C-alpha positions in Angstrom: 75.1 72.2 111.1 75.5 76.0 110.3 75.2 78.1 113.5 73.2 81.3 113.7 76.4 83.3 114.2 77.9 81.9 110.9 74.7 82.8 109.1 74.9 86.3 110.5 78.6 86.7 109.4 77.8 85.5 105.9 74.7 87.8 105.7 76.8 90.8 106.7 79.4 90.0 104.0 76.6 90.1 101.4 76.1 93.8 102.1 79.0 94.5 99.7 77.6 92.7 96.7 74.2 94.2 97.4 75.9 97.6 97.4 77.4 96.8 94.0 74.0 95.9 92.5 72.6 99.1 93.9 75.4 101.2 92.4 75.1 99.6 89.0 71.3 100.0 89.1 71.6 103.7 90.0 73.9 104.5 87.0 72.4 106.7 84.3 74.1 105.0 81.4 74.4 101.3 82.0 75.4 100.6 78.4 78.6 102.7 79.2 79.7 99.8 81.4 79.8 97.4 78.5 81.5 100.0 76.3 84.2 100.6 78.9 84.8 96.8 79.2 84.9 96.3 75.4 87.4 99.2 74.9 90.0 97.7 77.2 93.4 96.7 75.8 93.6 92.9 76.5 97.5 92.9 76.4 97.6 95.5 79.2 95.2 93.5 81.3 97.4 90.5 80.9 100.3 92.6 82.0 98.4 93.6 85.1 97.6 90.0 85.8 101.3 89.0 85.5 102.3 91.6 88.1 100.6 89.3 90.7 103.7 87.1 90.5 106.1 89.6 92.3 103.3 90.7 94.6 102.7 87.2 95.9 106.4 86.5 96.2 106.9 89.6 98.4 104.0 88.5 100.6 105.6 85.0 100.9 109.1 86.5 101.7 107.7 88.9 104.3 105.8 86.1 106.2 108.9 83.8 106.0 111.1 86.6 107.3 108.8 87.3 110.3 108.9 83.6 111.2 112.7 83.6 110.8 112.8 86.5 113.3 111.7 84.0 115.9 114.0 81.3 114.7 111.6 79.4 112.5 112.7 78.5 109.0 109.8 77.5 106.7 110.6 76.2 103.1 109.8 78.5 100.3 107.7 76.0 98.4 105.5 75.3 101.4 105.3 79.0 102.1 103.8 79.6 98.7 101.2 76.8 99.3 100.3 78.2 102.8 100.0 81.8 101.6 98.0 81.1 98.4 95.8 78.5 100.2 95.1 81.0 103.0 94.1 83.7 100.4 91.8 81.2 98.7 90.1 80.1 102.0 89.8 83.7 103.1 87.8 84.5 100.0 85.4 81.6 100.7 84.8 82.1 104.4 83.7 84.9 106.7 86.2 86.4 109.1 90.0 85.7 108.8 89.9 81.9 108.7 92.5 82.0 105.9 95.0 83.6 108.3 94.4 80.8 110.8 95.2 78.3 108.0 98.7 79.8 107.7 99.3 79.4 111.4 98.2 75.8 111.3 100.6 75.0 108.4 103.7 76.0 110.3 102.4 74.5 113.6 101.8 71.1 112.0 104.8 71.0 109.8 107.7 72.6 111.7 106.2 72.8 115.2 105.8 76.6 115.6 103.9 77.3 118.8 100.4 78.7 118.1 101.2 82.1 119.8 104.3 82.6 117.6 102.5 81.6 114.4 99.7 84.0 115.2 102.2 86.7 116.0 103.9 86.4 112.6 100.5 86.6 110.9 99.3 89.5 113.0 102.5 91.4 112.4 102.1 90.6 108.7 98.7 92.4 108.9 100.0 95.2 110.9 102.6 96.0 108.2 99.8 96.2 105.7 97.8 98.5 107.9 100.6 100.9 108.6 101.7 101.2 104.9 98.1 101.5 103.8 97.3 104.2 106.4 100.3 106.2 105.2 99.2 106.0 101.5 95.6 106.8 102.4 96.8 109.9 104.4 98.9 110.9 101.3 95.9 110.3 99.1 93.5 112.3 101.2 95.9 115.3 101.0 96.4 114.7 97.3 92.6 114.7 96.7 91.8 117.4 99.2 90.1 119.6 96.6 88.2 116.6 95.1 86.8 114.7 98.1 83.8 116.2 99.8 83.9 116.8 103.5 82.2 113.5 104.5 84.7 111.4 102.4 87.7 113.4 103.8 86.4 112.8 107.4 85.9 109.1 106.8 89.4 108.8 105.3 91.1 110.5 108.3 89.0 108.4 110.8 90.1 105.3 109.0 93.7 106.4 108.9 93.7 107.1 112.6 92.2 103.8 113.5 94.5 101.9 111.2 97.5 103.6 112.8 96.6 103.4 116.5 94.8 100.1 116.7 98.0 97.9 116.1 100.0 100.3 118.4 97.9 99.2 121.4 99.4 95.7 121.0 103.0 96.8 120.4 103.3 99.3 123.3 103.6 98.1 126.9 100.7 99.3 129.0 97.3 99.2 127.1 97.6 95.5 126.2 98.7 94.6 129.8 95.5 96.0 131.2 93.6 93.6 128.9 95.7 90.6 129.9 95.3 91.5 133.6 91.5 91.5 133.1 91.8 88.1 131.3 93.8 86.7 134.2 90.7 87.0 136.4 88.8 84.8 133.9 91.2 82.1 132.7 94.9 81.5 133.3 95.1 79.7 129.9 94.1 82.6 127.7 96.1 85.1 129.9 99.2 83.0 129.3 98.5 82.7 125.6 98.0 86.4 125.1 101.2 87.2 127.0 103.1 84.8 124.7 101.5 86.5 121.7 102.5 90.0 122.9 106.0 88.9 123.7 106.5 87.4 120.2 104.9 90.5 118.5 107.2 92.9 120.3 110.2 90.8 119.5 109.4 91.2 115.8 109.2 95.0 115.8 112.8 95.6 114.7 112.6 93.0 112.0 109.3 94.5 110.8 110.8 98.0 110.6 113.9 97.0 108.6 112.6 94.1 106.5 108.9 93.5 106.6 107.8 97.2 106.1 110.2 97.7 103.1 108.8 94.5 101.5 105.3 95.7 102.2 106.0 99.1 100.5 107.5 97.3 97.5 104.4 95.0 97.3 101.9 97.9 97.5 104.0 99.8 94.9 103.5 97.0 92.4 99.8 96.7 93.3 99.3 100.3 92.5 101.3 99.8 89.3 98.7 97.1 88.5 95.9 99.7 88.9 97.8 102.2 86.8 98.1 99.6 84.0 94.4 98.7 84.3 93.6 102.4 84.0 95.8 102.6 80.9 94.0 99.5 79.5 90.7 101.4 79.8 92.2 104.5 78.2 91.8 106.5 81.5 94.3 109.2 82.1 95.1 108.8 85.8 98.5 109.4 87.3 100.3 106.8 89.4 99.6 108.9 92.5 95.9 109.2 91.5 95.7 105.4 91.3 97.7 104.8 94.5 95.4 107.2 96.4 92.2 105.7 95.1 93.2 102.0 95.6 94.7 102.6 99.1 91.4 104.2 100.2 89.3 101.5 98.7 91.5 98.8 100.3 91.2 100.5 103.7 87.4 100.8 103.3 87.4 97.2 102.1 88.6 96.0 105.4 85.1 96.4 106.8 83.6 92.9 107.1 80.7 93.6 104.8 82.0 92.2 101.6 84.4 89.9 99.9 87.7 91.7 99.0 85.9 95.0 99.1 83.4 94.2 96.4 80.7 96.8 96.3 82.5 99.2 98.8 85.3 99.8 96.2 82.9 100.4 93.3 80.7 102.7 95.4 83.6 104.9 96.4 85.0 105.0 92.8 81.6 105.8 91.4 81.4 108.8 93.7 85.0 110.0 93.1 85.5 109.5 89.4 83.0 112.3 88.3 85.0 114.7 90.5 88.1 113.7 88.5 86.3 114.5 85.2 85.5 110.8 84.5 82.3 108.8 84.3 80.9 107.0 87.3 80.4 104.0 85.0 84.2 104.0 84.3 84.8 104.0 88.1 82.6 100.9 88.5 84.4 99.1 85.6 87.8 100.1 87.0 86.9 98.7 90.4 85.6 95.5 88.9 88.8 95.0 86.8 90.9 95.7 89.9 88.9 93.0 91.7 89.4 90.5 88.8 93.1 91.2 88.2 94.4 91.9 91.7 92.2 89.7 93.8 90.3 87.0 91.9 93.3 85.9 89.9 95.3 85.3 93.1 92.3 83.4 94.6 92.3 81.2 91.5 96.0 80.6 92.0 95.2 79.7 95.6 92.6 77.2 94.5 95.2 75.5 92.3 97.7 75.5 95.2 95.1 73.9 97.4 94.5 71.1 94.9 98.2 70.5 94.0 99.5 70.8 97.6 96.6 70.6 100.0 96.9 71.5 103.7 98.2 68.6 105.8 95.0 68.6 107.9 91.3 69.3 107.6 89.5 69.1 110.9 92.0 71.0 113.1 91.6 74.6 111.8 91.3 76.4 115.1 93.3 75.1 118.0 94.7 77.8 120.3 97.0 75.4 122.2 
C-alpha cells in the first residue's frame, strides 16, 4: 500500500512537469515550437544520441574505479547493467532509489559491504557536484551581462551549496559532530556512518586523480551533445554558451521537484534565450531535445538492460546492514 510520504514525494516531483505546462502555455507563439522541431536536422540529432555511448562508458569506468580504490573489482558487463538499470529506476521512482540499486548489485554479487558500496556511489555524486559547480561558476561569469540579478544570485547560491555540502563529509570535524550525536541514539547507525566516512575519505586521492578527470571528460561530451542539438536547430550558440546553460540547468534540476529537471530546465532556458537574442520558444524546444537525447535515451537503454540482465533481487532494495 502506498504510504502518505511516498504520495507526497511523487506530488512534489510533479511540480516540474506542471512548470513545463505553464511555460508552454505562457508562450506568445506556440506554433513556433512546432516550427523549431520541424526545422531540426535529424542526422545531427542522431549524432547527439550516439554521444551517449562514451558518456555512459565514462560513468561506468568512474564507478568501477572508485570501487577498485577499496579493493573491489566488479566486472565491466555487470557494471553496465548496474549503472543503466539504476538510471532507469531513478527515472521511475522518487528520491535516489536508483543509486541504492547500484549498491545492492555489488553487495549481492561480490560481497561489498553496504557502507563501502554507498561510499563509492556518494563519491560518484560528489564528483558530479564539484565539476558541475565549477562549470556553473564559469557560466555565471560568462553570462554576467545577460543574467538578471536574481538569476545570478541563485546561481552563486547553488554553486556555494554544491561545493561546500560534500566537503562537510570529507573533512574531519563537522561530520564527527553528527556521528557523535547519532551515538546517543543508536550504536548501529553511528558505526555505519563512521564506516561510510572512513571509506569516503580513503577515496579522495583516487577521486582527485582518476574520478574527477573522468567526470570532466563525461561532462565535456554532454555539453558537446547540447552544442550538436543547438546546431541541429540552427541556433548559433558557442560551446561555452551551451556548457554554461546546461550546467546551470543541471544544477537547478537537482531540486527534487521534477524528473531529470523537466520543467525547471525549460523555464530557465525560456528566460535566458531572449537575452541571447533568441526566442523563448527555441529555449523550450532546446530543453526538451536535451531531455530526449541526453536523458530519455539513456533511460530507454536502462530499460533494455533491466530486461536483458535484470537485478539479481527484487525485494531487498534497502538494507543498511
